[in-house]
C-alpha angles and dihedrals in degrees: 000000000000123000133188095180110142091231093059091047091048090048091048092051088048090052093048093049091049089049093050095045089052093048092240121149123210089246089058091055091048092049094053101038143042089254123111128222086250090055095050094043092049092049090051091050092050090241101118133073107205140178136244093269089058091049090053091047091049091049090049092050091049091044091233132118118259088246089057091051089054097044098111138104117256137140116248 
């Protein structure tokens, strides 16, 4: 499913910033989680709606807590 919701795009940019700040490459996330390159790329582009288990896997791959992953400003 493809989304262009501003909230998904903002979250994706936040994920990408966290990943770069931490020096983590997409391949590192894929190696340490059940996520694929396609999954991570789609999340970073704001093009993927995902569930709680994906959020947990993404946090694991970035070596942050889920609350750190969600610590951003966005309108709901």
